[in-house]
PDB file with one MODEL, atoms N, CA, C and O in Angstrom:
MODEL        1
ATOM      1  N   UNK A   1       5.268  10.567 -19.139  1.00  0.00           N
ATOM      2  CA  UNK A   1       5.091  10.129 -17.571  1.00  0.00           C
ATOM      3  C   UNK A   1       5.569  10.765 -16.873  1.00  0.00           C
ATOM      4  O   UNK A   1       6.647  11.253 -17.212  1.00  0.00           O
ATOM      5  N   UNK A   2       5.076  11.045 -15.697  1.00  0.00           N
ATOM      6  CA  UNK A   2       6.073  12.462 -14.850  1.00  0.00           C
ATOM      7  C   UNK A   2       6.001  11.778 -13.369  1.00  0.00           C
ATOM      8  O   UNK A   2       5.002  11.789 -12.650  1.00  0.00           O
ATOM      9  N   UNK A   3       7.486  11.073 -13.002  1.00  0.00           N
ATOM     10  CA  UNK A   3       7.546  10.633 -11.541  1.00  0.00           C
ATOM     11  C   UNK A   3       7.385  11.725 -10.543  1.00  0.00           C
ATOM     12  O   UNK A   3       7.149  12.916 -10.749  1.00  0.00           O
ATOM     13  N   UNK A   4       7.623  10.855  -9.014  1.00  0.00           N
ATOM     14  CA  UNK A   4       7.170  11.462  -7.862  1.00  0.00           C
ATOM     15  C   UNK A   4       8.605  12.718  -8.093  1.00  0.00           C
ATOM     16  O   UNK A   4       8.615  13.945  -8.184  1.00  0.00           O
ATOM     17  N   UNK A   5       9.462  11.886  -8.115  1.00  0.00           N
ATOM     18  CA  UNK A   5      10.321  13.122  -8.063  1.00  0.00           C
ATOM     19  C   UNK A   5      10.102  14.367  -8.460  1.00  0.00           C
ATOM     20  O   UNK A   5      10.523  15.322  -7.808  1.00  0.00           O
ATOM     21  N   UNK A   6       9.475  14.492  -9.484  1.00  0.00           N
ATOM     22  CA  UNK A   6       9.830  15.386 -11.230  1.00  0.00           C
ATOM     23  C   UNK A   6       8.428  16.389 -10.697  1.00  0.00           C
ATOM     24  O   UNK A   6       8.344  17.495 -11.231  1.00  0.00           O
ATOM     25  N   UNK A   7       7.399  16.019  -9.707  1.00  0.00           N
ATOM     26  CA  UNK A   7       6.340  16.812  -8.790  1.00  0.00           C
ATOM     27  C   UNK A   7       6.825  17.726  -7.803  1.00  0.00           C
ATOM     28  O   UNK A   7       7.963  17.672  -7.336  1.00  0.00           O
ATOM     29  N   UNK A   8       6.000  18.519  -7.508  1.00  0.00           N
ATOM     30  CA  UNK A   8       6.149  19.866  -6.180  1.00  0.00           C
ATOM     31  C   UNK A   8       5.486  19.828  -5.574  1.00  0.00           C
ATOM     32  O   UNK A   8       4.432  20.141  -6.126  1.00  0.00           O
ATOM     33  N   UNK A   9       5.262  19.438  -3.841  1.00  0.00           N
ATOM     34  CA  UNK A   9       4.691  20.266  -3.499  1.00  0.00           C
ATOM     35  C   UNK A   9       4.454  21.591  -3.240  1.00  0.00           C
ATOM     36  O   UNK A   9       5.270  22.511  -3.174  1.00  0.00           O
ATOM     37  N   UNK A  10       2.692  21.612  -3.029  1.00  0.00           N
ATOM     38  CA  UNK A  10       2.173  22.852  -2.787  1.00  0.00           C
ATOM     39  C   UNK A  10       2.783  23.554  -1.891  1.00  0.00           C
ATOM     40  O   UNK A  10       2.317  24.693  -1.850  1.00  0.00           O
ATOM     41  N   UNK A  11       3.587  23.383  -1.185  1.00  0.00           N
ATOM     42  CA  UNK A  11       4.843  24.081  -0.125  1.00  0.00           C
ATOM     43  C   UNK A  11       6.029  25.180  -1.970  1.00  0.00           C
ATOM     44  O   UNK A  11       5.697  26.078  -2.744  1.00  0.00           O
ATOM     45  N   UNK A  12       6.806  24.674  -1.867  1.00  0.00           N
ATOM     46  CA  UNK A  12       7.681  24.377  -3.499  1.00  0.00           C
ATOM     47  C   UNK A  12       6.620  25.145  -3.752  1.00  0.00           C
ATOM     48  O   UNK A  12       7.008  26.288  -3.510  1.00  0.00           O
ATOM     49  N   UNK A  13       5.382  25.192  -4.137  1.00  0.00           N
ATOM     50  CA  UNK A  13       5.703  25.866  -5.106  1.00  0.00           C
ATOM     51  C   UNK A  13       4.768  27.224  -4.799  1.00  0.00           C
ATOM     52  O   UNK A  13       4.541  27.873  -5.821  1.00  0.00           O
ATOM     53  N   UNK A  14       4.056  27.887  -3.287  1.00  0.00           N
ATOM     54  CA  UNK A  14       3.776  28.347  -3.046  1.00  0.00           C
ATOM     55  C   UNK A  14       5.460  30.083  -3.007  1.00  0.00           C
ATOM     56  O   UNK A  14       5.628  31.300  -3.090  1.00  0.00           O
ATOM     57  N   UNK A  15       6.201  28.672  -2.809  1.00  0.00           N
ATOM     58  CA  UNK A  15       7.905  29.991  -2.620  1.00  0.00           C
ATOM     59  C   UNK A  15       8.475  30.046  -3.732  1.00  0.00           C
ATOM     60  O   UNK A  15       9.426  30.820  -3.845  1.00  0.00           O
ATOM     61  N   UNK A  16       8.122  29.375  -4.677  1.00  0.00           N
ATOM     62  CA  UNK A  16       8.125  29.811  -5.594  1.00  0.00           C
ATOM     63  C   UNK A  16       7.910  30.923  -6.704  1.00  0.00           C
ATOM     64  O   UNK A  16       8.543  31.628  -7.489  1.00  0.00           O
ATOM     65  N   UNK A  17       6.559  30.628  -6.259  1.00  0.00           N
ATOM     66  CA  UNK A  17       4.832  31.789  -6.550  1.00  0.00           C
ATOM     67  C   UNK A  17       4.607  32.969  -5.848  1.00  0.00           C
ATOM     68  O   UNK A  17       3.683  33.717  -6.166  1.00  0.00           O
ATOM     69  N   UNK A  18       5.751  33.332  -4.447  1.00  0.00           N
ATOM     70  CA  UNK A  18       6.098  34.137  -3.170  1.00  0.00           C
ATOM     71  C   UNK A  18       3.860  34.195  -2.617  1.00  0.00           C
ATOM     72  O   UNK A  18       3.155  34.964  -1.964  1.00  0.00           O
ATOM     73  N   UNK A  19       3.699  33.257  -3.180  1.00  0.00           N
ATOM     74  CA  UNK A  19       2.431  33.243  -2.443  1.00  0.00           C
ATOM     75  C   UNK A  19       2.065  32.529  -1.214  1.00  0.00           C
ATOM     76  O   UNK A  19       3.118  31.898  -1.127  1.00  0.00           O
ATOM     77  N   UNK A  20       1.342  32.115  -0.132  1.00  0.00           N
ATOM     78  CA  UNK A  20       0.566  31.443   0.680  1.00  0.00           C
ATOM     79  C   UNK A  20       0.076  30.316  -0.199  1.00  0.00           C
ATOM     80  O   UNK A  20      -0.706  30.499  -1.132  1.00  0.00           O
ATOM     81  N   UNK A  21       0.837  28.521   0.324  1.00  0.00           N
ATOM     82  CA  UNK A  21      -0.035  27.856  -0.048  1.00  0.00           C
ATOM     83  C   UNK A  21      -1.585  27.060   0.160  1.00  0.00           C
ATOM     84  O   UNK A  21      -2.054  26.155  -0.532  1.00  0.00           O
ATOM     85  N   UNK A  22      -2.502  28.098   1.996  1.00  0.00           N
ATOM     86  CA  UNK A  22      -3.130  28.264   1.218  1.00  0.00           C
ATOM     87  C   UNK A  22      -3.928  29.579   0.422  1.00  0.00           C
ATOM     88  O   UNK A  22      -5.127  29.853   0.479  1.00  0.00           O
ATOM     89  N   UNK A  23      -3.217  30.044  -0.074  1.00  0.00           N
ATOM     90  CA  UNK A  23      -3.475  31.082  -1.301  1.00  0.00           C
ATOM     91  C   UNK A  23      -3.906  29.880  -2.467  1.00  0.00           C
ATOM     92  O   UNK A  23      -5.082  29.519  -2.483  1.00  0.00           O
ATOM     93  N   UNK A  24      -3.386  29.556  -2.984  1.00  0.00           N
ATOM     94  CA  UNK A  24      -2.919  27.842  -3.998  1.00  0.00           C
ATOM     95  C   UNK A  24      -4.856  27.020  -3.785  1.00  0.00           C
ATOM     96  O   UNK A  24      -5.752  26.821  -4.606  1.00  0.00           O
ATOM     97  N   UNK A  25      -4.726  26.729  -2.043  1.00  0.00           N
ATOM     98  CA  UNK A  25      -5.557  25.874  -1.750  1.00  0.00           C
ATOM     99  C   UNK A  25      -6.917  26.325  -2.505  1.00  0.00           C
ATOM    100  O   UNK A  25      -7.805  25.793  -3.172  1.00  0.00           O
ATOM    101  N   UNK A  26      -6.587  27.564  -2.039  1.00  0.00           N
ATOM    102  CA  UNK A  26      -8.177  28.945  -2.607  1.00  0.00           C
ATOM    103  C   UNK A  26      -8.393  28.979  -3.970  1.00  0.00           C
ATOM    104  O   UNK A  26      -9.486  28.593  -4.386  1.00  0.00           O
ATOM    105  N   UNK A  27      -7.269  29.500  -4.998  1.00  0.00           N
ATOM    106  CA  UNK A  27      -7.483  29.727  -5.999  1.00  0.00           C
ATOM    107  C   UNK A  27      -8.037  27.742  -6.932  1.00  0.00           C
ATOM    108  O   UNK A  27      -8.252  27.478  -8.115  1.00  0.00           O
ATOM    109  N   UNK A  28      -8.054  27.202  -6.184  1.00  0.00           N
ATOM    110  CA  UNK A  28      -8.559  25.420  -6.647  1.00  0.00           C
ATOM    111  C   UNK A  28     -10.200  25.189  -5.846  1.00  0.00           C
ATOM    112  O   UNK A  28     -11.088  24.337  -5.898  1.00  0.00           O
ATOM    113  N   UNK A  29     -10.066  25.928  -5.431  1.00  0.00           N
ATOM    114  CA  UNK A  29     -11.703  25.745  -5.008  1.00  0.00           C
ATOM    115  C   UNK A  29     -12.404  26.418  -5.242  1.00  0.00           C
ATOM    116  O   UNK A  29     -13.560  26.115  -4.945  1.00  0.00           O
ATOM    117  N   UNK A  30     -12.159  27.721  -5.903  1.00  0.00           N
ATOM    118  CA  UNK A  30     -12.980  29.111  -6.743  1.00  0.00           C
ATOM    119  C   UNK A  30     -12.443  28.428  -8.532  1.00  0.00           C
ATOM    120  O   UNK A  30     -12.568  28.881  -9.670  1.00  0.00           O
ATOM    121  N   UNK A  31     -12.058  27.626  -8.168  1.00  0.00           N
ATOM    122  CA  UNK A  31     -11.357  26.547  -9.821  1.00  0.00           C
ATOM    123  C   UNK A  31     -11.035  27.970 -11.343  1.00  0.00           C
ATOM    124  O   UNK A  31     -11.167  28.119 -12.557  1.00  0.00           O
ATOM    125  N   UNK A  32     -10.477  28.800  -9.882  1.00  0.00           N
ATOM    126  CA  UNK A  32      -9.347  29.864 -10.707  1.00  0.00           C
ATOM    127  C   UNK A  32      -7.585  28.466 -11.546  1.00  0.00           C
ATOM    128  O   UNK A  32      -7.289  28.533 -12.740  1.00  0.00           O
ATOM    129  N   UNK A  33      -6.817  27.466 -10.549  1.00  0.00           N
ATOM    130  CA  UNK A  33      -6.782  26.132 -11.731  1.00  0.00           C
ATOM    131  C   UNK A  33      -6.821  24.975 -11.285  1.00  0.00           C
ATOM    132  O   UNK A  33      -6.816  24.484 -10.155  1.00  0.00           O
ATOM    133  N   UNK A  34      -6.878  24.434 -12.728  1.00  0.00           N
ATOM    134  CA  UNK A  34      -7.092  22.463 -11.607  1.00  0.00           C
ATOM    135  C   UNK A  34      -7.218  22.164 -10.908  1.00  0.00           C
ATOM    136  O   UNK A  34      -6.286  22.453 -10.158  1.00  0.00           O
ATOM    137  N   UNK A  35      -8.078  21.499 -10.372  1.00  0.00           N
ATOM    138  CA  UNK A  35      -7.597  20.380  -8.578  1.00  0.00           C
ATOM    139  C   UNK A  35      -5.776  19.417  -9.127  1.00  0.00           C
ATOM    140  O   UNK A  35      -5.331  18.840 -10.119  1.00  0.00           O
ATOM    141  N   UNK A  36      -5.374  19.734  -7.925  1.00  0.00           N
ATOM    142  CA  UNK A  36      -4.677  18.530  -8.310  1.00  0.00           C
ATOM    143  C   UNK A  36      -4.355  17.687  -7.814  1.00  0.00           C
ATOM    144  O   UNK A  36      -4.942  17.050  -6.939  1.00  0.00           O
ATOM    145  N   UNK A  37      -2.820  17.421  -8.518  1.00  0.00           N
ATOM    146  CA  UNK A  37      -3.069  15.470  -8.623  1.00  0.00           C
ATOM    147  C   UNK A  37      -2.278  15.397  -6.776  1.00  0.00           C
ATOM    148  O   UNK A  37      -1.549  16.152  -6.131  1.00  0.00           O
ATOM    149  N   UNK A  38      -2.937  14.057  -6.516  1.00  0.00           N
ATOM    150  CA  UNK A  38      -2.533  13.253  -5.064  1.00  0.00           C
ATOM    151  C   UNK A  38      -1.623  12.687  -5.239  1.00  0.00           C
ATOM    152  O   UNK A  38      -1.321  12.076  -6.264  1.00  0.00           O
ATOM    153  N   UNK A  39      -0.906  12.810  -4.072  1.00  0.00           N
ATOM    154  CA  UNK A  39       0.762  11.389  -3.880  1.00  0.00           C
ATOM    155  C   UNK A  39      -0.211  10.205  -2.591  1.00  0.00           C
ATOM    156  O   UNK A  39      -1.294  10.254  -2.008  1.00  0.00           O
ATOM    157  N   UNK A  40       0.643   9.508  -2.638  1.00  0.00           N
ATOM    158  CA  UNK A  40      -0.473   8.346  -1.512  1.00  0.00           C
ATOM    159  C   UNK A  40      -0.441   9.293  -0.243  1.00  0.00           C
ATOM    160  O   UNK A  40      -0.978   8.660   0.666  1.00  0.00           O
ATOM    161  N   UNK A  41      -0.195  10.057   0.032  1.00  0.00           N
ATOM    162  CA  UNK A  41      -0.771  10.525   1.261  1.00  0.00           C
ATOM    163  C   UNK A  41      -1.557  11.570   1.154  1.00  0.00           C
ATOM    164  O   UNK A  41      -1.951  12.293   2.069  1.00  0.00           O
ATOM    165  N   UNK A  42      -1.744  11.631   0.222  1.00  0.00           N
ATOM    166  CA  UNK A  42      -2.923  12.940  -0.648  1.00  0.00           C
ATOM    167  C   UNK A  42      -2.751  13.812   0.391  1.00  0.00           C
ATOM    168  O   UNK A  42      -3.342  14.152   1.416  1.00  0.00           O
ATOM    169  N   UNK A  43      -1.481  14.127  -0.369  1.00  0.00           N
ATOM    170  CA  UNK A  43      -1.543  15.259   0.248  1.00  0.00           C
ATOM    171  C   UNK A  43      -1.303  15.711  -1.952  1.00  0.00           C
ATOM    172  O   UNK A  43      -1.446  14.921  -2.885  1.00  0.00           O
ATOM    173  N   UNK A  44      -0.832  17.586  -2.020  1.00  0.00           N
ATOM    174  CA  UNK A  44      -1.136  17.695  -2.921  1.00  0.00           C
ATOM    175  C   UNK A  44       0.097  17.956  -4.424  1.00  0.00           C
ATOM    176  O   UNK A  44       1.156  18.409  -3.989  1.00  0.00           O
ATOM    177  N   UNK A  45       0.108  17.877  -5.041  1.00  0.00           N
ATOM    178  CA  UNK A  45       1.658  17.899  -6.099  1.00  0.00           C
ATOM    179  C   UNK A  45       0.764  18.185  -7.063  1.00  0.00           C
ATOM    180  O   UNK A  45      -0.357  17.794  -7.386  1.00  0.00           O
ATOM    181  N   UNK A  46       2.081  19.491  -7.685  1.00  0.00           N
ATOM    182  CA  UNK A  46       1.919  19.711  -9.126  1.00  0.00           C
ATOM    183  C   UNK A  46       3.384  19.386  -9.594  1.00  0.00           C
ATOM    184  O   UNK A  46       4.525  19.227  -9.162  1.00  0.00           O
ATOM    185  N   UNK A  47       2.440  19.387 -11.055  1.00  0.00           N
ATOM    186  CA  UNK A  47       3.957  18.793 -12.179  1.00  0.00           C
ATOM    187  C   UNK A  47       4.382  20.748 -13.460  1.00  0.00           C
ATOM    188  O   UNK A  47       3.814  21.163 -14.469  1.00  0.00           O
ATOM    189  N   UNK A  48       5.190  21.137 -12.905  1.00  0.00           N
ATOM    190  CA  UNK A  48       5.938  22.424 -13.601  1.00  0.00           C
ATOM    191  C   UNK A  48       5.158  22.883 -14.739  1.00  0.00           C
ATOM    192  O   UNK A  48       5.492  24.006 -15.119  1.00  0.00           O
ATOM    193  N   UNK A  49       4.471  22.485 -15.212  1.00  0.00           N
ATOM    194  CA  UNK A  49       3.173  22.912 -15.992  1.00  0.00           C
ATOM    195  C   UNK A  49       2.092  23.740 -14.933  1.00  0.00           C
ATOM    196  O   UNK A  49       1.965  24.943 -14.704  1.00  0.00           O
ATOM    197  N   UNK A  50       1.408  22.585 -14.422  1.00  0.00           N
ATOM    198  CA  UNK A  50       1.016  23.852 -13.397  1.00  0.00           C
ATOM    199  C   UNK A  50       1.588  24.788 -12.907  1.00  0.00           C
ATOM    200  O   UNK A  50       1.606  25.673 -13.763  1.00  0.00           O
ATOM    201  N   UNK A  51       1.944  25.028 -12.252  1.00  0.00           N
ATOM    202  CA  UNK A  51       3.214  26.059 -12.308  1.00  0.00           C
ATOM    203  C   UNK A  51       3.238  26.866 -12.530  1.00  0.00           C
ATOM    204  O   UNK A  51       3.129  27.872 -11.829  1.00  0.00           O
ATOM    205  N   UNK A  52       3.530  26.656 -14.559  1.00  0.00           N
ATOM    206  CA  UNK A  52       3.537  27.637 -15.344  1.00  0.00           C
ATOM    207  C   UNK A  52       2.101  28.693 -15.327  1.00  0.00           C
ATOM    208  O   UNK A  52       2.176  29.919 -15.417  1.00  0.00           O
ATOM    209  N   UNK A  53       0.516  27.738 -15.162  1.00  0.00           N
ATOM    210  CA  UNK A  53      -0.763  27.874 -15.465  1.00  0.00           C
ATOM    211  C   UNK A  53      -0.814  29.287 -14.519  1.00  0.00           C
ATOM    212  O   UNK A  53      -1.465  30.299 -14.779  1.00  0.00           O
ATOM    213  N   UNK A  54       0.369  28.977 -12.938  1.00  0.00           N
ATOM    214  CA  UNK A  54      -0.169  29.373 -11.900  1.00  0.00           C
ATOM    215  C   UNK A  54       0.625  31.216 -11.928  1.00  0.00           C
ATOM    216  O   UNK A  54       0.086  32.240 -11.507  1.00  0.00           O
ATOM    217  N   UNK A  55       1.674  31.113 -12.414  1.00  0.00           N
ATOM    218  CA  UNK A  55       2.457  31.555 -13.020  1.00  0.00           C
ATOM    219  C   UNK A  55       1.215  32.854 -13.597  1.00  0.00           C
ATOM    220  O   UNK A  55       0.880  33.820 -12.911  1.00  0.00           O
ATOM    221  N   UNK A  56       0.704  32.546 -14.989  1.00  0.00           N
ATOM    222  CA  UNK A  56       0.250  32.903 -15.874  1.00  0.00           C
ATOM    223  C   UNK A  56      -0.633  33.586 -14.877  1.00  0.00           C
ATOM    224  O   UNK A  56      -0.445  34.797 -14.757  1.00  0.00           O
ATOM    225  N   UNK A  57      -1.783  32.900 -13.963  1.00  0.00           N
ATOM    226  CA  UNK A  57      -2.367  33.424 -13.052  1.00  0.00           C
ATOM    227  C   UNK A  57      -2.691  34.986 -12.778  1.00  0.00           C
ATOM    228  O   UNK A  57      -3.465  35.934 -12.908  1.00  0.00           O
ATOM    229  N   UNK A  58      -1.256  34.388 -12.212  1.00  0.00           N
ATOM    230  CA  UNK A  58      -0.558  35.991 -10.807  1.00  0.00           C
ATOM    231  C   UNK A  58      -0.690  37.083 -11.950  1.00  0.00           C
ATOM    232  O   UNK A  58      -1.424  38.061 -11.808  1.00  0.00           O
ATOM    233  N   UNK A  59      -0.031  36.887 -12.949  1.00  0.00           N
ATOM    234  CA  UNK A  59       0.898  37.470 -14.441  1.00  0.00           C
ATOM    235  C   UNK A  59      -0.815  38.181 -14.864  1.00  0.00           C
ATOM    236  O   UNK A  59      -0.702  39.395 -15.035  1.00  0.00           O
ATOM    237  N   UNK A  60      -1.897  37.819 -15.003  1.00  0.00           N
ATOM    238  CA  UNK A  60      -3.123  38.362 -15.358  1.00  0.00           C
ATOM    239  C   UNK A  60      -4.170  38.884 -13.441  1.00  0.00           C
ATOM    240  O   UNK A  60      -4.569  40.030 -13.233  1.00  0.00           O
ATOM    241  N   UNK A  61      -4.250  38.374 -12.993  1.00  0.00           N
ATOM    242  CA  UNK A  61      -3.934  39.757 -11.996  1.00  0.00           C
ATOM    243  C   UNK A  61      -3.579  40.889 -10.766  1.00  0.00           C
ATOM    244  O   UNK A  61      -4.321  41.387  -9.919  1.00  0.00           O
ATOM    245  N   UNK A  62      -1.933  41.106 -11.070  1.00  0.00           N
ATOM    246  CA  UNK A  62      -1.562  41.493 -10.841  1.00  0.00           C
ATOM    247  C   UNK A  62      -0.651  42.620 -11.650  1.00  0.00           C
ATOM    248  O   UNK A  62       0.094  43.375 -11.026  1.00  0.00           O
TER     249      UNK A  62
ENDMDL
END
C-alpha cells in the first residue's frame, strides 16, 4: 500500500509534466485521466503510476 508521503500533489505533478494544475484538473473532468484520490483535506494526490499515465497522454497528444 502506498503511504501518503509517496503520493504527489497536483502542483508537483504539473511541474514534472510541464503543464498547469488547471490542465490536469481539466483532463480529469474530461475523463482523459482517472479521478485523483483525495487526502484528508480533500486535495488531489497522485501516485507515480498516475504520473506515468499522464506522461503517456502528453506523448500521444504532442
